[in-house]
C-alpha positions as CSV (number, residue, x, y, z in Angstrom):
1,X,-11.2,42.2,145.5
2,X,-14.0,41.6,147.9
3,X,-16.6,39.0,148.4
4,X,-20.1,40.2,149.5
5,X,-22.7,38.0,151.1
6,X,-26.3,39.0,151.8
7,X,-29.1,38.0,154.1
8,X,-32.6,37.8,152.5
9,X,-35.6,40.0,153.0
10,X,-37.6,39.5,156.1
11,X,-40.1,36.9,154.8
12,X,-43.8,37.3,155.6
13,X,-44.4,33.6,156.3
14,X,-42.7,32.3,159.4
15,X,-43.4,28.8,158.2
16,X,-41.5,29.6,155.0
17,X,-38.6,30.9,156.9
18,X,-38.4,27.9,159.1
19,X,-38.4,25.6,156.0
20,X,-35.8,27.6,154.1
21,X,-33.5,27.6,157.1
22,X,-33.8,23.9,157.7
23,X,-30.6,22.0,157.3
24,X,-32.2,19.0,155.5
25,X,-34.1,19.7,152.3
26,X,-35.2,16.5,150.6
27,X,-34.0,17.8,147.3
28,X,-32.4,20.8,145.7
29,X,-34.1,22.6,142.8
30,X,-33.5,20.4,139.8
31,X,-32.5,21.4,136.3
32,X,-33.6,18.9,133.5
33,X,-29.9,18.0,133.1
34,X,-29.7,17.0,136.8
35,X,-32.8,14.6,136.9
36,X,-30.7,11.5,136.9
37,X,-28.0,12.8,139.2
38,X,-27.6,11.0,142.6
39,X,-29.1,12.9,145.5
40,X,-25.7,13.7,147.0
41,X,-24.6,15.4,143.8
42,X,-27.7,17.5,143.2
43,X,-26.2,20.6,144.9
44,X,-23.1,20.5,142.7
45,X,-25.2,19.9,139.5
46,X,-27.5,22.7,140.3
47,X,-24.6,25.1,140.8
48,X,-22.9,24.0,137.7
49,X,-25.9,24.2,135.4
50,X,-26.8,27.7,136.7
51,X,-23.3,29.1,136.3
52,X,-23.1,27.5,132.9
53,X,-26.3,29.1,131.8
54,X,-25.1,32.5,133.0
55,X,-21.8,32.0,131.1
56,X,-23.6,31.1,127.9
57,X,-26.0,34.1,128.0
58,X,-24.1,36.8,129.8
59,X,-22.8,39.7,127.7
60,X,-20.3,42.0,129.4
61,X,-21.5,45.6,129.2
62,X,-19.4,47.9,127.1
63,X,-18.7,50.4,129.8
64,X,-17.4,47.6,132.1
65,X,-15.3,46.2,129.3
66,X,-13.9,49.6,128.4
67,X,-12.7,50.2,132.0
68,X,-11.1,46.8,132.0
69,X,-12.9,46.0,135.2
70,X,-12.0,43.0,137.3
71,X,-13.8,42.3,140.4
72,X,-16.7,40.5,142.2
73,X,-20.5,40.9,142.1
74,X,-22.8,39.0,144.4
75,X,-26.4,38.0,143.6
76,X,-29.1,37.1,146.2
77,X,-31.9,35.1,144.6
78,X,-34.5,32.5,145.3
79,X,-36.1,29.6,143.4
80,X,-39.8,29.8,144.2
81,X,-42.3,27.0,144.9
82,X,-43.2,27.1,141.2
83,X,-39.5,26.6,140.2
84,X,-39.0,30.1,138.9
85,X,-35.8,32.2,139.5
86,X,-36.3,35.5,141.2
87,X,-33.5,38.0,141.9
88,X,-33.8,39.7,145.3
89,X,-30.7,41.8,145.4
90,X,-27.5,42.4,143.3
91,X,-24.4,44.0,144.8
92,X,-22.2,45.7,142.2
93,X,-20.7,49.1,141.6
94,X,-22.0,49.0,138.0
95,X,-25.7,49.5,137.3
96,X,-25.0,48.0,133.9
97,X,-23.9,44.7,135.5
98,X,-27.1,44.6,137.6
99,X,-29.2,45.1,134.5
100,X,-27.4,42.4,132.6
101,X,-27.6,39.8,135.3
102,X,-31.3,40.6,135.6
103,X,-31.8,40.1,131.9
104,X,-30.0,36.7,132.1
105,X,-32.1,35.5,135.1
106,X,-35.3,36.4,133.1
107,X,-34.2,33.9,130.5
108,X,-33.7,31.0,133.0
109,X,-36.3,28.2,132.5
110,X,-38.7,27.1,135.0
111,X,-37.3,24.0,136.8
112,X,-38.4,21.6,139.5
113,X,-38.6,23.4,142.8
114,X,-36.9,22.3,146.0
115,X,-39.0,20.0,148.2
116,X,-39.2,19.5,151.9
117,X,-41.2,16.5,153.3
118,X,-42.4,15.9,149.8
119,X,-43.9,19.4,149.3
120,X,-42.5,22.2,147.1
121,X,-40.7,24.9,149.0
122,X,-38.8,28.1,148.0
123,X,-35.1,28.3,148.8
124,X,-32.7,31.3,148.7
125,X,-29.1,31.4,147.5
126,X,-26.2,33.7,147.1
127,X,-24.0,33.5,144.0
128,X,-20.6,35.2,143.8
129,X,-19.5,36.0,140.2
130,X,-16.1,37.0,139.2
131,X,-16.0,39.6,136.4
132,X,-14.9,38.9,133.7
133,X,-16.6,35.5,133.7
134,X,-14.8,32.3,133.3
135,X,-16.2,29.0,132.1
136,X,-17.5,27.0,135.0
137,X,-15.8,23.8,136.0
138,X,-17.5,20.6,137.2
139,X,-15.3,20.9,140.3
140,X,-15.6,24.4,141.9
141,X,-13.8,26.3,144.6
142,X,-16.1,26.5,147.6
143,X,-15.9,30.3,147.6
144,X,-17.3,30.5,144.0
145,X,-20.2,28.0,144.4
146,X,-23.9,28.7,144.6
147,X,-24.7,28.7,148.3
148,X,-27.8,28.1,150.3
149,X,-28.4,31.2,152.3
150,X,-28.6,29.6,155.7
151,X,-25.1,28.4,155.5
152,X,-23.7,31.9,155.6
153,X,-26.3,33.8,157.7
154,X,-23.8,35.2,160.2
155,X,-21.8,36.8,157.4
156,X,-24.8,38.1,155.6
157,X,-26.7,39.5,158.5
158,X,-24.6,42.7,158.3
159,X,-25.9,43.3,154.8
160,X,-29.6,42.6,155.5
161,X,-30.4,46.3,155.5
162,X,-28.8,46.7,152.0
163,X,-31.0,43.9,150.7
164,X,-34.2,45.8,151.2
165,X,-35.5,47.2,147.9
166,X,-37.6,50.3,147.4
167,X,-39.7,49.7,144.3
168,X,-41.5,52.4,142.4
169,X,-44.9,53.4,143.8
170,X,-47.6,52.9,141.3
171,X,-50.7,54.3,142.9
172,X,-51.5,51.1,144.9
173,X,-54.0,53.0,146.9
174,X,-56.5,53.0,144.0
175,X,-57.0,49.2,144.4
176,X,-56.8,49.2,148.2
177,X,-59.2,49.2,151.1
178,X,-58.0,52.7,152.1
179,X,-60.9,55.2,152.7
180,X,-61.3,57.9,150.1
181,X,-61.1,61.1,152.2
182,X,-64.7,62.3,152.6
183,X,-65.2,65.8,151.3
184,X,-68.1,66.8,149.1
185,X,-65.8,68.0,146.3
186,X,-63.7,64.8,146.3
187,X,-66.8,62.7,146.1
188,X,-68.4,64.8,143.4
189,X,-65.6,63.8,141.0
190,X,-66.8,60.2,140.8
191,X,-70.4,60.5,141.9
192,X,-71.9,60.3,138.4
193,X,-69.9,57.1,137.7
194,X,-71.2,55.5,140.9
195,X,-74.8,56.3,140.1
196,X,-75.2,54.8,136.6
197,X,-78.2,52.7,136.0
198,X,-77.3,49.0,136.4
199,X,-74.4,49.5,138.9
200,X,-74.8,47.0,141.7
201,X,-73.1,49.3,144.3
202,X,-74.3,51.0,147.5
203,X,-73.7,54.8,147.7
204,X,-75.2,55.7,151.1
205,X,-72.4,54.2,153.3
206,X,-69.5,56.7,153.4
207,X,-66.6,57.0,153.3
208,X,-66.0,54.7,150.4
209,X,-63.1,52.4,149.9
210,X,-60.9,53.1,146.8
211,X,-61.4,49.5,145.8
212,X,-65.2,50.0,145.8
213,X,-65.1,53.0,143.6
214,X,-62.3,51.8,141.3
215,X,-64.7,49.2,139.8
216,X,-66.8,52.0,138.4
217,X,-64.4,55.0,138.0
218,X,-60.9,54.7,136.6
219,X,-58.8,56.6,139.2
220,X,-55.6,55.9,137.3
221,X,-56.9,57.4,134.0
222,X,-58.3,60.4,136.0
223,X,-55.0,60.9,137.8
224,X,-53.0,60.7,134.6
225,X,-55.3,63.3,132.9
226,X,-54.3,65.8,135.5
227,X,-50.5,65.2,135.5
228,X,-48.1,68.0,134.6
229,X,-45.0,67.3,132.6
230,X,-42.4,67.7,135.4
231,X,-39.1,66.0,135.6
232,X,-37.4,67.7,138.5
233,X,-37.9,66.3,142.0
234,X,-39.5,69.5,143.3
235,X,-41.7,69.7,140.3
236,X,-43.0,66.2,140.6
237,X,-43.6,66.4,144.3
238,X,-45.3,69.8,144.2
239,X,-47.6,69.1,141.2
240,X,-48.0,65.3,140.8
241,X,-46.8,63.0,143.5
242,X,-46.9,62.1,147.2
243,X,-44.0,63.6,149.1
244,X,-42.5,60.3,150.3
245,X,-43.3,56.8,148.9
246,X,-42.0,53.5,150.2
247,X,-42.8,50.3,148.4
248,X,-41.5,46.8,148.8
249,X,-42.6,43.4,147.5
250,X,-45.7,43.3,149.6
251,X,-46.1,46.7,151.3
252,X,-46.4,50.3,150.4
253,X,-46.5,53.6,152.4
254,X,-47.0,57.2,151.5
255,X,-46.2,60.2,153.7
256,X,-47.3,63.8,153.1
257,X,-47.1,67.1,154.9
258,X,-50.2,69.2,154.5
259,X,-51.7,72.5,155.6
260,X,-55.0,74.3,155.9
261,X,-54.0,77.9,155.8
262,X,-56.8,80.5,155.5
263,X,-56.9,84.3,155.7
264,X,-60.0,86.3,155.4
265,X,-62.3,89.1,156.6
266,X,-65.7,89.2,158.3
267,X,-66.7,92.7,156.9
268,X,-69.9,93.1,159.1
269,X,-68.1,92.4,162.4
270,X,-64.8,93.9,161.2
271,X,-62.9,90.7,162.2
272,X,-59.7,89.6,160.4
273,X,-60.1,85.8,160.2
274,X,-57.4,83.1,159.8
275,X,-56.7,79.4,160.2
276,X,-53.3,77.9,160.6
277,X,-53.4,74.1,160.4
278,X,-50.3,71.9,160.0
279,X,-50.9,68.3,158.9
280,X,-48.9,65.2,158.7
281,X,-50.6,62.2,157.3
282,X,-49.7,58.7,156.1
283,X,-51.4,55.8,154.5
284,X,-50.3,52.4,153.3
285,X,-50.8,48.7,152.9
286,X,-49.3,45.5,154.3
287,X,-49.8,42.4,152.2
288,X,-53.1,42.2,150.3
289,X,-55.5,42.5,153.2
290,X,-54.3,45.2,155.6
291,X,-54.3,49.0,155.1
292,X,-53.9,51.9,157.4
293,X,-54.3,55.7,157.5
294,X,-53.2,58.3,160.1
295,X,-53.3,62.1,160.3
296,X,-52.3,64.6,162.9
297,X,-53.7,68.2,162.8
298,X,-52.3,71.1,164.8
299,X,-54.4,74.2,164.4
300,X,-55.0,77.7,165.6
301,X,-57.7,79.9,164.2
302,X,-60.1,82.8,164.4
303,X,-63.3,82.8,162.4
304,X,-66.2,84.9,161.4
305,X,-68.2,86.3,164.3
306,X,-71.2,83.9,164.0
307,X,-68.7,80.9,164.1
308,X,-66.9,82.3,167.1
309,X,-70.1,82.8,168.9
310,X,-71.2,79.3,168.1
311,X,-67.9,77.9,169.4
312,X,-68.3,79.6,172.7
313,X,-72.0,78.8,173.1
314,X,-71.0,75.2,174.0
315,X,-68.1,75.4,176.6
316,X,-67.0,72.0,177.7
317,X,-66.0,70.9,181.2
318,X,-62.5,71.8,182.2
319,X,-62.5,75.6,181.5
320,X,-61.8,75.6,177.8
321,X,-63.9,78.2,175.9
322,X,-65.7,75.9,173.4
323,X,-65.9,73.4,170.6
324,X,-64.7,74.2,167.1
325,X,-67.3,72.7,164.8
326,X,-66.3,69.2,163.5
327,X,-62.9,69.5,165.1
328,X,-63.1,69.2,168.9
329,X,-62.3,71.0,172.1
330,X,-60.6,74.4,171.7
331,X,-58.4,76.1,174.2
332,X,-57.8,79.9,174.2
333,X,-55.1,81.1,171.9
334,X,-54.0,84.6,172.5
335,X,-57.0,86.7,173.5
336,X,-59.5,86.1,170.6
337,X,-58.6,82.9,168.9
338,X,-58.6,79.1,169.4
339,X,-56.1,76.3,169.5
340,X,-57.6,73.0,168.6
341,X,-55.5,69.8,167.8
342,X,-57.1,66.8,166.2
343,X,-56.1,63.3,165.1
344,X,-57.7,60.7,163.0
345,X,-56.7,57.2,161.8
346,X,-57.7,53.6,161.3
347,X,-56.7,50.1,160.4
348,X,-58.7,48.4,157.6
349,X,-58.8,44.7,157.2
350,X,-60.3,43.0,154.2
351,X,-60.2,39.2,154.7
352,X,-62.3,38.6,151.5
353,X,-64.3,40.4,148.9
354,X,-67.3,40.1,151.1
355,X,-66.0,41.7,154.3
356,X,-64.2,44.8,155.4
357,X,-63.4,45.6,159.1
358,X,-62.2,49.0,160.3
359,X,-61.1,50.1,163.7
360,X,-60.1,53.7,164.2
361,X,-60.8,57.3,165.1
362,X,-62.8,59.3,162.6
363,X,-66.2,60.0,161.2
364,X,-68.9,58.2,159.1
365,X,-71.8,59.4,157.0
366,X,-75.0,57.7,155.9
367,X,-77.0,59.0,152.9
368,X,-76.9,60.2,149.3
369,X,-77.5,63.8,150.1
370,X,-75.6,66.8,151.3
371,X,-77.1,66.4,154.8
372,X,-77.9,63.3,156.7
373,X,-80.8,62.8,159.1
374,X,-79.4,59.5,160.3
375,X,-75.7,59.8,160.7
376,X,-73.5,62.6,159.5
377,X,-69.9,63.9,159.7
378,X,-71.0,67.0,161.5
379,X,-69.6,66.1,164.9
380,X,-65.9,65.8,166.0
381,X,-64.1,62.5,165.3
382,X,-64.7,59.5,167.6
383,X,-63.5,56.0,168.1
384,X,-65.4,53.5,166.0
385,X,-65.5,49.9,164.9
386,X,-67.2,49.3,161.5
387,X,-68.0,46.0,159.7
388,X,-69.1,46.1,156.1
389,X,-70.6,42.9,154.6
390,X,-71.3,42.9,150.9
391,X,-72.8,40.1,148.8
392,X,-75.4,39.6,146.1
393,X,-77.4,42.8,146.0
394,X,-76.9,43.6,149.7
395,X,-74.5,45.7,151.7
396,X,-74.9,45.5,155.5
397,X,-73.0,48.0,157.7
398,X,-72.5,47.7,161.5
399,X,-70.9,50.6,163.3
400,X,-70.1,50.8,167.0
401,X,-69.0,54.2,168.5
402,X,-67.7,55.6,171.7
403,X,-69.0,59.2,172.2
404,X,-68.6,61.9,174.8
405,X,-70.9,64.3,176.5
406,X,-68.7,67.4,177.4
407,X,-71.3,69.4,179.3
408,X,-70.0,70.8,182.6
409,X,-72.9,69.5,184.7
410,X,-72.3,65.9,183.7
411,X,-68.5,65.7,183.9
412,X,-67.2,63.0,186.2
413,X,-64.0,63.7,188.2
414,X,-62.7,66.0,185.5
415,X,-63.3,63.7,182.5
416,X,-66.0,63.9,179.9
417,X,-69.0,61.6,180.3
418,X,-68.8,58.5,178.2
419,X,-71.8,57.2,176.1
420,X,-72.0,54.7,173.3
421,X,-73.8,54.3,170.0
422,X,-74.4,51.4,167.7
423,X,-76.2,51.3,164.4
424,X,-77.1,48.9,161.6
425,X,-77.8,49.8,158.1
426,X,-79.0,47.3,155.5
427,X,-78.9,48.5,151.8
428,X,-80.5,46.4,149.1
429,X,-80.7,47.0,145.3
430,X,-84.2,45.9,144.5
431,X,-83.8,46.7,140.8
432,X,-81.0,48.2,138.7
433,X,-82.6,51.6,139.4
434,X,-84.1,51.3,142.9
435,X,-82.2,51.1,146.2
436,X,-83.8,50.9,149.7
437,X,-82.1,51.1,153.1
438,X,-83.2,50.2,156.6
439,X,-81.5,51.9,159.6
440,X,-81.6,51.4,163.3
441,X,-79.5,53.0,166.0
442,X,-79.3,53.1,169.8
443,X,-77.5,55.4,172.3
444,X,-76.8,54.2,175.8
445,X,-74.7,55.5,178.7
446,X,-72.4,54.0,181.3
447,X,-75.1,53.6,183.9
448,X,-74.6,51.0,186.6
449,X,-70.9,50.8,185.4
450,X,-72.0,48.6,182.5
451,X,-69.6,50.4,180.1
452,X,-69.8,49.2,176.6
453,X,-72.8,46.8,176.7
454,X,-71.9,43.6,174.9
455,X,-75.6,43.1,174.2
456,X,-75.3,45.6,171.4
457,X,-72.3,43.8,169.7
458,X,-74.7,41.4,168.0
459,X,-74.5,42.5,164.4
460,X,-77.9,41.2,163.3
461,X,-80.4,41.5,166.2
462,X,-82.9,44.4,166.5
463,X,-81.6,47.1,168.9
464,X,-85.1,48.1,170.0
465,X,-85.5,44.7,171.6
466,X,-82.1,44.9,173.3
467,X,-82.8,48.4,174.6
468,X,-86.1,47.2,176.1
469,X,-84.4,44.1,177.7
470,X,-81.6,46.2,179.3
471,X,-84.1,48.4,181.2
472,X,-87.0,50.8,180.5
473,X,-84.6,53.7,180.1
474,X,-81.6,51.7,179.0
475,X,-81.1,53.7,175.8
476,X,-82.4,55.9,173.1
477,X,-83.4,54.1,169.9
478,X,-84.0,55.5,166.4
479,X,-85.0,53.9,163.1
480,X,-84.9,55.2,159.6
481,X,-85.5,54.4,155.9
482,X,-83.6,55.6,152.9
483,X,-84.3,55.3,149.2
484,X,-82.7,56.2,145.9
485,X,-84.1,55.9,142.4
486,X,-82.0,56.3,139.3
487,X,-84.2,58.0,136.7
488,X,-81.3,57.8,134.2
489,X,-77.5,57.9,134.2
490,X,-77.7,61.6,134.6
491,X,-80.6,62.0,137.2
492,X,-81.4,60.4,140.4
493,X,-83.7,61.2,143.3
494,X,-83.1,60.2,147.0
495,X,-84.6,60.5,150.4
496,X,-84.5,59.7,154.1
497,X,-87.1,59.2,156.8
498,X,-86.0,59.3,160.5
499,X,-88.2,58.3,163.5
500,X,-86.8,58.9,166.9
501,X,-88.1,56.8,169.8
502,X,-90.8,55.3,167.6
503,X,-94.3,55.6,169.0
504,X,-96.7,54.6,166.2
505,X,-99.8,56.0,168.0
506,X,-98.3,59.5,168.3
507,X,-96.7,59.4,164.8
508,X,-99.9,58.6,163.0
509,X,-102.5,60.1,165.3
510,X,-102.3,63.4,163.6
511,X,-102.5,65.7,166.6
512,X,-98.9,66.9,166.2
513,X,-97.8,65.4,169.5
514,X,-94.4,66.3,170.9
515,X,-93.8,62.5,170.7
516,X,-94.0,62.7,166.9
517,X,-90.3,63.1,166.6
518,X,-89.6,62.5,162.9
519,X,-87.7,64.1,160.0
520,X,-87.6,63.6,156.3
521,X,-85.3,64.4,153.4
522,X,-86.0,64.5,149.6
523,X,-83.5,65.5,147.0
524,X,-82.1,65.1,143.5
525,X,-78.8,65.1,141.6
526,X,-78.4,66.1,137.9
527,X,-75.1,65.1,136.3
528,X,-73.6,66.7,133.2
529,X,-76.5,69.2,133.6
530,X,-77.9,70.9,130.5
531,X,-75.4,69.0,128.4
532,X,-72.3,70.5,130.1
533,X,-69.8,67.7,131.1
534,X,-68.7,68.0,134.7
535,X,-71.6,70.2,135.8
536,X,-73.7,68.8,138.7
537,X,-76.8,70.4,140.1
538,X,-78.3,69.3,143.4
539,X,-81.5,70.2,145.2
540,X,-82.4,69.0,148.7
541,X,-85.2,69.6,151.2
542,X,-84.9,68.6,154.9
543,X,-87.6,68.9,157.6
544,X,-87.1,67.8,161.2
545,X,-89.9,68.1,163.8
546,X,-89.4,69.6,167.3
547,X,-87.8,67.4,170.0
548,X,-86.2,65.0,167.5
549,X,-82.8,63.7,168.6
550,X,-83.4,64.8,172.2
551,X,-84.2,62.6,175.2
552,X,-85.6,62.9,178.6
553,X,-82.2,61.7,179.9
554,X,-80.1,64.4,178.2
555,X,-76.9,62.3,178.0
556,X,-78.8,59.9,175.7
557,X,-79.4,62.6,173.0
558,X,-78.2,62.0,169.5
559,X,-75.0,64.1,169.9
560,X,-71.2,63.9,170.5
561,X,-68.9,66.6,171.9
562,X,-71.9,69.0,172.0
563,X,-72.6,68.6,168.3
564,X,-75.4,66.8,166.5
565,X,-74.6,63.3,165.1
566,X,-77.2,63.9,162.4
567,X,-78.3,67.2,160.9
568,X,-76.1,70.3,161.5
569,X,-79.2,72.4,162.5
570,X,-80.4,70.0,165.2
571,X,-84.2,69.9,165.2
572,X,-87.3,72.1,164.7
573,X,-86.4,73.4,161.2
574,X,-87.2,73.1,157.5
575,X,-84.5,73.8,154.9
576,X,-84.0,73.9,151.2
577,X,-80.5,73.6,149.7
578,X,-79.4,74.2,146.1
579,X,-75.9,73.3,145.1
580,X,-73.9,73.6,141.8
581,X,-70.5,72.0,141.3
582,X,-68.2,72.1,138.3
583,X,-64.6,70.9,137.5
584,X,-62.5,71.2,134.3
585,X,-59.1,69.7,134.5
586,X,-57.6,71.1,137.7
587,X,-60.0,74.1,138.0
588,X,-63.1,73.7,140.1
589,X,-65.9,75.8,141.5
590,X,-69.1,75.5,143.5
591,X,-72.1,77.5,144.6
592,X,-74.5,76.8,147.4
593,X,-77.7,78.5,148.7
594,X,-79.7,77.5,151.8
595,X,-83.0,78.9,152.8
596,X,-84.4,77.7,156.1
597,X,-87.0,78.3,158.8
598,X,-85.7,77.6,162.3
599,X,-87.5,77.7,165.6
600,X,-85.4,78.6,168.7
601,X,-86.2,78.8,172.4
602,X,-86.6,82.3,173.8
603,X,-84.6,81.7,176.9
604,X,-85.8,84.9,178.6
605,X,-87.2,85.6,182.0
606,X,-90.7,85.8,180.5
607,X,-90.4,82.6,178.5
608,X,-88.1,79.7,179.5
609,X,-90.2,77.1,177.7
610,X,-88.7,74.3,175.6
611,X,-89.9,74.6,171.9
612,X,-87.9,71.5,170.8
613,X,-84.9,73.0,168.9
614,X,-82.2,72.4,171.5
615,X,-81.4,68.7,171.5
616,X,-79.4,69.4,174.7
617,X,-82.5,70.1,176.8
618,X,-84.6,67.3,178.2
619,X,-87.8,66.8,176.2
620,X,-89.6,66.6,179.6
621,X,-88.3,70.0,180.6
622,X,-91.1,72.6,180.4
623,X,-92.4,71.6,177.1
624,X,-94.3,74.5,175.4
625,X,-97.2,72.1,174.6
626,X,-98.2,68.5,174.5
627,X,-99.9,68.6,171.1
628,X,-100.1,71.1,168.2
629,X,-96.3,71.2,167.8
630,X,-95.2,72.5,164.4
631,X,-91.8,73.1,162.7
632,X,-90.5,76.6,163.3
633,X,-92.4,77.1,166.6
634,X,-90.9,79.3,169.3
635,X,-88.6,82.1,168.2
636,X,-89.2,81.7,164.5
637,X,-86.1,82.6,162.5
638,X,-85.6,83.1,158.8
639,X,-82.1,81.8,157.8
640,X,-80.3,82.4,154.5
641,X,-76.8,81.2,153.7
642,X,-75.0,81.6,150.3
643,X,-71.6,80.4,149.6
644,X,-69.4,80.3,146.5
645,X,-65.9,78.8,146.0
646,X,-63.4,78.9,143.2
647,X,-60.2,76.9,143.3
648,X,-57.4,75.0,141.6
649,X,-56.0,71.5,142.4
650,X,-52.3,71.9,143.0
651,X,-51.6,68.2,143.5
652,X,-54.2,65.5,142.9
653,X,-52.2,62.8,144.7
654,X,-52.6,64.4,148.1
655,X,-55.7,66.6,147.5
656,X,-53.8,69.8,147.8
657,X,-55.8,72.9,146.6
658,X,-55.8,76.6,146.6
659,X,-59.2,78.4,146.7
660,X,-61.1,81.6,147.4
661,X,-64.6,81.6,149.0
662,X,-67.3,84.1,149.8
663,X,-70.0,83.5,152.3
664,X,-73.1,85.7,152.9
665,X,-75.3,84.8,155.8
666,X,-78.5,86.4,157.1
667,X,-80.1,85.5,160.4
668,X,-83.4,87.1,161.2
669,X,-85.4,86.0,164.3
670,X,-88.9,87.1,165.2
671,X,-87.6,88.4,168.6
672,X,-84.0,89.4,169.5
673,X,-82.6,87.7,172.6
674,X,-79.2,87.5,174.2
675,X,-78.2,84.4,172.1
676,X,-80.5,84.7,169.1
677,X,-80.6,88.1,167.4
678,X,-80.7,89.6,163.9
679,X,-77.3,89.7,162.2
680,X,-75.7,89.3,158.8
681,X,-72.2,88.2,157.7
682,X,-70.2,88.8,154.6
683,X,-67.1,86.6,154.9
684,X,-64.3,86.6,152.3
685,X,-61.7,83.9,152.6
686,X,-58.6,82.8,150.8
687,X,-56.9,79.5,151.5
688,X,-54.5,76.7,150.5
689,X,-55.6,73.3,151.8
690,X,-55.0,69.6,152.0
691,X,-58.6,68.5,151.5
692,X,-59.2,65.6,153.9
693,X,-62.6,66.4,155.5
694,X,-65.6,68.7,155.2
695,X,-65.8,72.1,156.9
696,X,-69.4,73.1,157.7
697,X,-70.0,76.8,158.2
698,X,-73.6,76.7,157.0
699,X,-75.4,76.7,160.4
């Protein structure tokens, strides 16, 4: 027969620990029967009344009785500040005994809590119980008494590990400040719910928090509607659940392996394509206010010919061959493929319902459309700090970013050149149908060793004024407007207007000056289209004038890792996009068509002029003309991209999907040059993927 003693959980409040471990409580918890007992006898009275209550209500489980068991069980419990009994841990070889003592403790009445310095405090105890029970005596053996935990901490320390409980995970992420992984398919699922007339939410700032969306879309009900009836461990983990879940009283963690495995064929270039990405990602919450996410991607791949050429068209400093779109620097893998690791993650802190602060490494997106002219997820991940402030009918977002220029001619001592970006976005719901947004952004570099200029940390001041105050060429500022109008619960229209380096005279003069660096977007979404539940239709038109997003100091362009921070196509283009999405249970499908007119530089011995499409050329560098600049000027190119995808959601908990896709792309310039020439692509692809971000192959 053994006695077992246990140390309590590690408590969140150091103050509480200090109090519970104090040697001089003013009073023990008090049962009604002990109110008139002398102070020095309170401990014995408490112990007697508790054991007497257990004796009167405890029923020996049949299986224990049949085995004629005689032994010891130990109970670790606390009496809370409210005077309630709470079991923390039970040590017994019989689950039936654990269940029964739990039932009895649930019957215990609320009593007066312990006090310290006149204030209620919780206190923890251990209670050894001999099985079978015997009636308690007013005079107890010391070894059988209820004991304050601090009296036996040395003995119990060895069992602290055993006292940790793993509670069942109950989809805590749905109410948390974790970001919903931003992929267009993931967001389509709840997009209609977020855009109902009368909702006082803000849909332009992405990624969303689960807690933001859960107010308008029932994640738990959606999740349950997709569950398969699986009871085996493998069945549950493959079809329904996270691989690993850990949950305690005030924390939760999930851990999942993932993949992005693709195999395909570029029929026109006769290239066998593939992607081999292994993923490990985790997310969790600590207390009510802190959440976190982290993901590691290790990848090798070879893509369709036009993607491979795009990768190697932007070689970074250091000898690596290029940049994989949206992923980062790629080193050579074998003779014709790429190796490109990537990592993302963040901490999210929500001190109140009005504020959320995130610090991490990832991407952001601004807008209601498929594309964004202000801030998109087109470029590779970057370090960022984001502050969201929400109150009344307003959401105000501040984002500060650390970016890199990877061009070989600006590298400093082998490292990529640092630059920084800060932006503000104010979203206001003017009516239950109309939302307006106001955007400003500035890019600056580490000139004069100023590093991250603290002038731009002010979350409310106008950046244009700061840029002017820090020097005549201290940065590159841009402003923008957004709007969305909900015609009905099923139809909304949206738009953006971007002005780079605002010069009112040149914008409104009407002579098509090169300084008129603007772009606009207009689009619509139609949910449950033509009466079919789950069918969404979307149309979008984007037009960006020449020289937009570029700068006379090239490092101050609107780019990161040689990729645009706004629209995927850069500048000097017009584009129409049509998208259809549908999902029924776990099956989903999408179709997309893009028709665009693009203007490229010729880059030949006869014509080296800058026509405004390449945001990595200085706007002062051999401009083709001062005025009369039009969209599509230069080597005018007709661009067509069609893409369809069919898939099945294997596990909705971790966004695990299997799919097949087909891309047809036609690229037809006015003049064939070394880098811009007529070509077409038919790319068939099969994949199985953990869907955590957007792949953009439509450039």
